[in-house]
Phi, psi and omega in degrees: 000138182283141185284138185261109179290159172310312181295318178293312179304319186287337185267357174291142178283159183304326179296338183275009175241144184260342184251174185283151181069034180061039175259163176057074178296139177223046181285339170225181187296316180301314182294313178306314178300312169307312177304314181296316179293316180294324180288331177291320177301306190296320178297315181298328182272358174086016182265356182214145181284163177294325177295317177301317186289323179294321178294315181298310185304316185298312177299317182296315184291331175300315181290320176302324183276000179102003180276184176261151180303000000 
């Protein structure tokens, strides 16, 4: 996965993020997979609701299937 610089991250449109507050960038397959895994960890630890996790998973899977965020 390519490191996402602060400048590059701030230039991404809001639609390229799966979580609230511009969290969990999903602009490419590597970041989508990472978002899906990190959301699962956060949900298991109780830091995220099931609804938030499902939203992130749906958007990440769309990117993983070759679609756009």
